[in-house]
C-alpha positions as CSV (number, residue, x, y, z in Angstrom):
1,X,122.6,70.9,90.2
2,X,121.0,67.5,89.6
3,X,123.3,64.5,89.2
4,X,122.7,60.8,88.8
5,X,123.4,60.4,92.5
6,X,120.5,62.8,93.3
7,X,118.0,60.9,91.0
8,X,119.1,57.6,92.5
9,X,118.7,59.0,96.1
10,X,115.2,60.3,95.3
11,X,114.2,57.0,93.7
12,X,115.5,54.9,96.7
13,X,113.7,57.2,99.1
14,X,110.4,57.0,97.3
15,X,110.5,53.2,96.9
16,X,111.6,52.6,100.5
17,X,108.8,54.9,101.9
18,X,106.2,53.1,99.8
19,X,107.6,49.7,101.0
20,X,107.4,50.9,104.7
21,X,103.8,52.1,104.3
22,X,102.7,48.7,102.9
23,X,104.8,46.6,105.2
24,X,103.6,48.2,108.4
25,X,100.0,48.1,107.2
26,X,100.2,44.4,106.4
27,X,102.0,43.5,109.6
28,X,99.5,45.4,111.7
29,X,96.6,43.6,109.9
30,X,98.1,40.2,110.5
31,X,98.9,41.0,114.1
32,X,95.4,42.2,115.0
33,X,93.1,40.3,112.6
34,X,95.1,37.1,112.3
35,X,94.3,37.3,108.6
36,X,90.6,36.6,109.1
37,X,88.9,36.2,105.8
38,X,85.8,38.3,106.6
39,X,88.0,41.3,107.3
40,X,90.5,40.8,104.5
41,X,88.5,42.5,101.8
42,X,87.9,45.7,103.8
43,X,91.5,46.0,104.9
44,X,92.9,45.3,101.5
45,X,90.7,48.0,100.0
46,X,92.1,50.3,102.7
47,X,95.7,49.3,101.7
48,X,95.0,50.4,98.1
49,X,93.6,53.7,99.3
50,X,96.5,54.1,101.7
51,X,99.0,53.8,98.8
52,X,97.1,56.3,96.7
53,X,96.9,58.7,99.6
54,X,100.6,58.4,100.3
55,X,101.5,59.2,96.7
56,X,99.2,62.2,96.7
57,X,100.4,63.4,100.1
58,X,104.1,63.1,99.3
59,X,103.5,64.9,96.0
60,X,101.6,67.8,97.6
61,X,104.3,68.2,100.3
62,X,107.1,67.9,97.8
63,X,108.8,65.1,99.7
64,X,110.7,63.8,96.7
65,X,112.4,66.9,95.4
66,X,115.9,68.2,95.1
67,X,115.4,70.9,97.7
68,X,114.0,68.4,100.3
69,X,116.7,65.7,99.9
70,X,119.5,68.2,100.0
71,X,118.9,69.2,103.6
72,X,118.4,66.9,106.5
73,X,116.0,69.4,108.4
74,X,113.8,69.7,105.3
75,X,113.5,65.9,104.8
76,X,112.4,65.4,108.4
77,X,109.9,68.3,108.4
78,X,108.5,67.4,105.0
79,X,108.2,63.7,106.0
80,X,106.2,64.8,109.1
81,X,103.8,67.0,106.9
82,X,103.3,64.1,104.5
83,X,102.6,61.7,107.3
84,X,100.0,64.1,108.9
85,X,98.3,64.8,105.6
86,X,98.1,61.0,104.9
87,X,96.6,60.5,108.4
88,X,94.0,63.2,107.8
89,X,93.0,62.0,104.3
90,X,92.8,58.3,105.4
91,X,90.7,59.3,108.4
92,X,88.3,61.1,106.1
93,X,88.1,57.9,103.9
94,X,87.2,55.8,107.0
95,X,84.6,58.4,108.2
96,X,83.0,58.6,104.8
97,X,82.8,54.8,104.3
98,X,81.5,53.9,107.7
99,X,80.4,50.4,106.6
100,X,84.1,49.7,105.9
101,X,85.0,50.5,109.5
102,X,88.7,50.0,110.3
103,X,89.4,49.7,114.1
104,X,91.0,52.6,116.0
105,X,93.4,50.1,117.5
106,X,94.6,49.2,114.0
107,X,95.0,52.9,113.0
108,X,96.9,53.7,116.2
109,X,99.4,50.9,115.8
110,X,99.7,51.3,112.1
111,X,100.4,55.1,112.2
112,X,102.8,54.7,115.1
113,X,104.7,52.1,113.2
114,X,104.8,54.1,110.0
115,X,106.0,57.2,111.7
116,X,108.7,55.4,113.6
117,X,109.8,53.4,110.6
118,X,110.0,56.5,108.4
119,X,112.2,58.4,110.8
120,X,114.5,55.4,111.4
121,X,114.8,55.0,107.6
122,X,115.9,58.6,107.4
123,X,118.6,58.1,110.0
124,X,119.8,54.9,108.3
125,X,119.5,56.6,104.9
126,X,121.8,59.5,106.0
127,X,124.5,56.9,106.9
128,X,123.9,55.1,103.6
129,X,124.1,58.4,101.7
130,X,127.7,59.0,102.8
131,X,128.8,55.7,101.2
132,X,126.7,56.4,98.1
133,X,128.4,59.8,97.7
134,X,131.9,58.3,97.7
135,X,130.9,55.5,95.4
136,X,129.3,57.7,92.7
137,X,131.8,60.6,93.2
138,X,129.0,63.1,93.2
139,X,131.1,65.9,94.4
140,X,132.1,68.0,91.3
141,X,135.6,69.5,91.3
142,X,135.3,73.3,91.1
143,X,137.5,76.4,91.5
144,X,136.9,80.1,91.7
145,X,138.7,82.7,89.6
146,X,139.2,85.9,91.7
147,X,139.5,86.3,95.5
148,X,137.2,89.3,95.9
149,X,134.3,89.5,98.3
150,X,132.0,87.5,96.0
151,X,134.7,84.9,95.4
152,X,135.1,84.4,99.1
153,X,131.4,84.0,99.5
154,X,131.4,81.4,96.8
155,X,134.2,79.5,98.5
156,X,132.3,79.5,101.8
157,X,129.3,78.1,99.9
158,X,131.3,75.3,98.3
159,X,132.8,74.4,101.6
160,X,129.4,74.0,103.1
161,X,128.2,71.9,100.2
162,X,130.9,69.3,100.3
163,X,128.5,66.5,99.3
164,X,127.9,68.4,96.0
165,X,131.2,70.3,95.3
166,X,134.9,69.5,95.7
167,X,136.4,73.0,96.1
168,X,139.9,73.2,94.8
169,X,140.7,76.8,95.7
170,X,141.2,80.0,93.9
171,X,142.9,80.3,90.5
172,X,143.7,84.0,91.2
173,X,144.5,85.3,94.7
174,X,144.2,89.0,93.8
175,X,141.3,90.9,95.3
176,X,140.8,93.0,92.1
177,X,140.4,90.6,89.2
178,X,142.3,91.7,86.1
179,X,141.0,89.7,83.1
180,X,141.8,91.5,79.8
181,X,144.0,94.1,78.2
182,X,143.5,95.7,74.8
183,X,140.5,93.5,74.2
184,X,142.3,90.2,74.8
185,X,142.5,87.9,77.8
186,X,145.7,88.2,79.9
187,X,148.1,85.3,79.4
188,X,148.1,84.7,83.1
189,X,144.3,84.1,83.1
190,X,144.7,81.7,80.1
191,X,147.4,79.7,82.0
192,X,145.2,79.6,85.1
193,X,142.3,78.1,83.2
194,X,144.7,75.6,81.5
195,X,146.1,74.5,84.9
196,X,142.6,74.1,86.2
197,X,141.8,71.8,83.3
198,X,144.9,69.7,83.8
199,X,144.0,69.4,87.5
200,X,140.6,67.8,86.7
201,X,138.5,70.8,87.6
202,X,135.2,70.6,85.7
203,X,133.8,74.0,86.5
204,X,135.3,77.4,87.2
205,X,133.1,80.1,88.8
206,X,133.9,83.7,88.0
207,X,132.4,86.5,90.0
208,X,132.0,89.4,87.5
209,X,131.5,93.0,88.4
210,X,129.4,95.1,85.9
211,X,132.6,96.5,84.3
212,X,134.0,93.0,83.7
213,X,130.8,91.6,82.1
214,X,132.1,92.4,78.6
215,X,134.8,89.8,79.2
216,X,132.4,86.9,79.8
217,X,132.5,85.7,76.2
218,X,136.3,85.7,76.0
219,X,136.5,83.7,79.3
220,X,133.8,81.3,78.0
221,X,135.7,80.6,74.8
222,X,139.0,80.1,76.6
223,X,137.3,77.7,79.1
224,X,135.6,75.7,76.4
225,X,139.0,75.5,74.5
226,X,140.4,73.8,77.7
227,X,137.2,71.7,78.2
228,X,136.3,73.6,81.4
229,X,132.8,74.9,82.0
230,X,132.8,78.6,82.9
231,X,130.1,79.7,85.3
232,X,129.6,83.5,85.8
233,X,128.2,85.0,89.0
234,X,127.1,88.6,88.7
235,X,128.9,90.6,91.4
236,X,126.5,93.4,92.2
237,X,127.6,93.8,95.9
238,X,129.3,97.1,95.2
239,X,126.3,98.4,93.3
240,X,123.3,97.2,95.2
241,X,123.6,97.5,99.0
242,X,120.2,95.8,99.7
243,X,119.9,92.0,99.5
244,X,118.3,91.1,96.1
245,X,117.0,88.2,94.1
246,X,117.7,87.6,90.5
247,X,115.1,85.8,88.4
248,X,114.2,85.6,84.7
249,X,111.1,86.8,82.8
250,X,111.7,84.7,79.7
251,X,115.0,86.2,78.3
252,X,115.0,89.2,80.6
253,X,117.0,89.1,83.9
254,X,115.0,90.8,86.7
255,X,116.4,92.0,90.0
256,X,114.0,92.0,93.0
257,X,115.2,94.0,95.9
258,X,112.7,92.6,98.4
259,X,112.0,89.0,99.4
260,X,108.2,88.5,99.0
261,X,107.1,84.9,99.3
262,X,103.5,85.8,98.5
263,X,104.5,87.0,95.0
264,X,104.6,83.3,94.2
265,X,101.1,82.1,93.0
266,X,101.6,78.8,94.8
267,X,102.0,80.6,98.2
268,X,99.1,82.8,97.5
269,X,97.0,79.8,96.7
270,X,98.0,78.1,100.0
271,X,97.1,81.3,101.9
272,X,93.8,81.6,100.2
273,X,92.8,78.0,100.9
274,X,93.7,78.5,104.6
275,X,91.6,81.8,104.6
276,X,88.6,80.1,103.1
277,X,88.6,77.1,105.4
278,X,89.4,79.0,108.6
279,X,86.8,81.7,107.9
280,X,84.1,79.1,107.1
281,X,84.8,77.3,110.3
282,X,84.5,80.6,112.3
283,X,81.3,81.7,110.5
284,X,79.6,78.3,110.9
285,X,80.6,77.4,114.4
286,X,81.0,80.8,116.1
287,X,79.2,83.6,114.3
288,X,76.1,81.5,113.6
289,X,75.1,81.7,117.3
290,X,77.2,84.6,118.5
291,X,76.1,87.1,115.9
292,X,72.4,87.1,117.1
293,X,73.4,87.5,120.7
294,X,75.8,90.4,120.2
295,X,73.4,91.9,117.6
296,X,70.5,92.0,120.1
297,X,72.7,93.6,122.8
298,X,74.0,96.3,120.4
299,X,70.4,97.1,119.4
300,X,69.2,97.4,123.0
301,X,72.1,99.7,124.0
302,X,72.0,102.2,121.2
303,X,70.0,102.9,118.0
304,X,71.6,102.1,114.7
305,X,72.8,99.1,112.7
306,X,74.4,96.0,114.2
307,X,77.3,96.1,111.7
308,X,79.6,99.1,111.2
309,X,81.1,99.3,107.7
310,X,83.9,101.7,106.7
311,X,86.1,102.2,103.7
312,X,89.7,100.9,104.3
313,X,92.8,100.6,102.1
314,X,93.7,97.1,101.2
315,X,95.9,95.1,98.8
316,X,97.5,97.2,96.1
317,X,95.9,100.3,97.8
318,X,92.4,99.3,96.6
319,X,89.6,100.4,98.9
320,X,87.0,98.0,100.3
321,X,84.3,98.1,103.0
322,X,85.5,96.6,106.2
323,X,82.9,95.1,108.5
324,X,82.9,95.2,112.3
325,X,80.3,94.9,115.1
326,X,79.3,98.4,115.9
327,X,80.9,99.4,119.2
328,X,80.1,103.1,119.3
329,X,77.1,105.3,119.3
330,X,76.2,106.7,115.9
331,X,78.5,109.7,115.3
332,X,80.0,111.8,112.5
333,X,83.6,111.4,113.4
334,X,84.1,107.7,112.8
335,X,85.9,108.2,109.5
336,X,88.4,110.8,110.9
337,X,88.9,110.2,114.6
338,X,90.5,107.1,116.1
339,X,89.0,105.5,119.2
340,X,90.8,106.6,122.4
341,X,91.0,105.4,126.0
342,X,87.7,106.2,127.8
343,X,86.2,107.4,124.6
344,X,82.6,108.5,125.4
345,X,81.4,107.3,122.0
346,X,82.0,103.6,123.0
347,X,79.0,101.8,124.4
348,X,79.1,99.3,127.3
349,X,78.9,96.3,125.0
350,X,81.4,98.1,122.7
351,X,84.0,98.2,125.5
352,X,83.7,94.5,126.0
353,X,83.8,93.4,122.4
354,X,86.7,95.8,121.6
355,X,88.7,94.5,124.6
356,X,88.2,90.9,123.6
357,X,88.5,91.7,119.8
358,X,85.1,90.2,119.2
359,X,84.2,93.3,117.2
360,X,86.5,92.1,114.5
361,X,84.6,88.8,113.9
362,X,82.4,90.1,111.0
363,X,85.6,90.6,109.1
364,X,85.6,86.9,108.4
365,X,83.0,87.8,105.8
366,X,85.5,90.1,104.3
367,X,88.0,87.2,104.2
368,X,85.5,84.9,102.5
369,X,84.8,87.6,99.9
370,X,88.5,87.9,99.2
371,X,88.9,91.5,100.4
372,X,91.0,90.5,103.5
373,X,93.1,87.6,104.8
374,X,92.9,86.0,108.3
375,X,96.5,87.2,108.9
376,X,98.0,90.4,107.4
377,X,98.6,94.1,108.1
378,X,95.6,95.7,109.8
379,X,93.6,97.9,107.4
380,X,93.6,101.6,108.2
381,X,91.0,104.3,107.5
382,X,91.7,106.4,104.3
383,X,92.7,109.5,106.2
384,X,95.4,107.6,108.1
385,X,96.9,106.2,104.9
386,X,97.0,109.6,103.4
387,X,98.7,111.0,106.5
388,X,101.3,108.3,107.2
389,X,102.4,107.5,103.6
390,X,104.0,110.9,103.5
391,X,105.9,110.7,106.8
392,X,106.8,107.0,107.3
393,X,109.2,105.2,105.1
394,X,107.9,101.9,103.6
395,X,104.4,102.6,104.9
396,X,102.9,101.6,101.5
397,X,104.8,98.4,101.4
398,X,102.3,96.9,103.8
399,X,99.7,97.3,101.0
400,X,101.4,94.7,98.9
401,X,99.5,92.2,101.0
402,X,95.8,91.8,101.7
403,X,94.8,93.3,105.0
404,X,94.4,91.0,107.9
405,X,92.0,90.5,110.9
406,X,95.1,90.0,113.0
407,X,98.8,90.4,112.3
408,X,102.4,90.2,113.4
409,X,102.3,93.7,114.8
410,X,99.1,93.1,116.8
411,X,100.3,89.9,118.5
412,X,103.5,91.8,119.5
413,X,101.4,94.4,121.4
414,X,101.2,97.1,118.7
415,X,97.5,97.8,118.5
416,X,95.2,100.5,119.6
417,X,95.5,104.3,119.2
418,X,98.6,105.6,117.3
419,X,99.0,109.3,118.1
420,X,102.8,109.0,118.0
421,X,104.2,108.4,114.5
422,X,107.0,106.3,116.1
423,X,104.4,103.7,117.2
424,X,103.1,103.6,113.6
425,X,106.7,103.2,112.4
426,X,107.1,100.2,114.6
427,X,103.8,98.7,113.3
428,X,105.1,99.2,109.7
429,X,108.4,97.5,110.6
430,X,106.5,94.5,111.9
431,X,104.2,94.4,108.8
432,X,107.1,94.5,106.4
433,X,108.9,91.8,108.4
434,X,105.8,89.6,108.1
435,X,105.7,90.2,104.3
436,X,109.3,89.1,103.9
437,X,109.0,86.1,106.2
438,X,105.6,84.8,105.5
439,X,104.8,81.1,105.8
440,X,101.7,79.0,106.7
441,X,103.3,78.1,110.0
442,X,103.8,81.8,110.8
443,X,100.1,82.4,110.1
444,X,99.1,79.6,112.4
445,X,101.4,80.9,115.1
446,X,99.9,84.4,114.8
447,X,96.3,82.9,114.9
448,X,97.1,80.9,118.1
449,X,98.7,83.9,119.8
450,X,95.7,86.0,118.8
451,X,93.3,83.6,120.5
452,X,95.5,83.6,123.6
453,X,95.5,87.4,123.7
454,X,91.7,87.4,123.3
455,X,91.3,85.2,126.3
456,X,93.7,87.3,128.4
457,X,92.4,90.6,127.2
458,X,94.7,93.3,125.8
459,X,95.7,96.5,127.5
460,X,95.8,98.5,124.3
461,X,92.4,97.3,123.1
462,X,89.9,100.1,123.6
């Protein structure tokens, strides 16, 4: 719920941040350069760029949004992301225009000063916000009609959001809400709404079970007659036992029973950008020299191609060719039989690259082509998908995502041979957890842990 207080708070935050960026920049310049004329032009151009970069960084990181300013942890984390993005972009500007060199000492002092000032301003701003809230009376008086489970949840929510809502209690203390009789509102309900209006309550929230939905229009008319806004909260807790999300497809309400962050196009775009950048870095700086070395050794140890390609099931259960360094002798069982410990099909170089996961590196080409992601559920051979989809609940949920080179299950030790269906069930549980809890930071955490595991070597990698 946006209020004039919220807009003012966002405006003050944006203006103060821009003031801090400019003030620290100018103070650092005057302190280090003594305002020398020959440097002024270079540094003033840098100031203009710094302002533009800050505006872009804060916009991309959504620093000045309702969600950010509502929570203190969000504002600090988003400020840090905006600061780091500003630093990266400004460093690229300096590197590109080498003739306009700005000293490292200047950058160190400036960015240290900006970071410190931004965080101090957040602390002071929190104190200032409390006074601002009281002055603008931003807390809206509300009440709840009906003390059922959903009503109690609403009350707990309002108590947590005291800077937005002034909770005035329940208008009806009965667990089972009785609203109408013979097609008319009960007189008691009408009196309760009237009392709420006389008490200065602006909004009344009514949790409505499916059987009470038909009474919404009557409640709405009675509330408007008393100049009280009626807000209806669908109470589906008795009908749907799984947590759900309600959204709208134009005029159609849609219930989603599973939280899936990567359904949002914005999140898929972020993940795809990460995949492209990361895979290009690996291909250019690692595979460019490692591919020929491993390729020659593979060729020397056994006849056959350097790369092994195999059909795997990916996103939306679409098949694709997955690439790996060939770690086995040429055989006819590769599409039906998993690798096992001490498998005599595995070559000497194959044992090494499988233990260190180097055999998976060609899959960065799959990532670049869009068939896979850096992080996601591991792709299985077609016969495994056909087998396990029949016996493991939620197995096919993992196919809502692109397959990954590494994943949440793998960094938690769930890799290698899976003879026992219970081991596969645990993998699926981890894959579904990843789907429901995805974030860029989680992807980075998994990538870092994967690198650590590669260096250590993994017991189940064979």
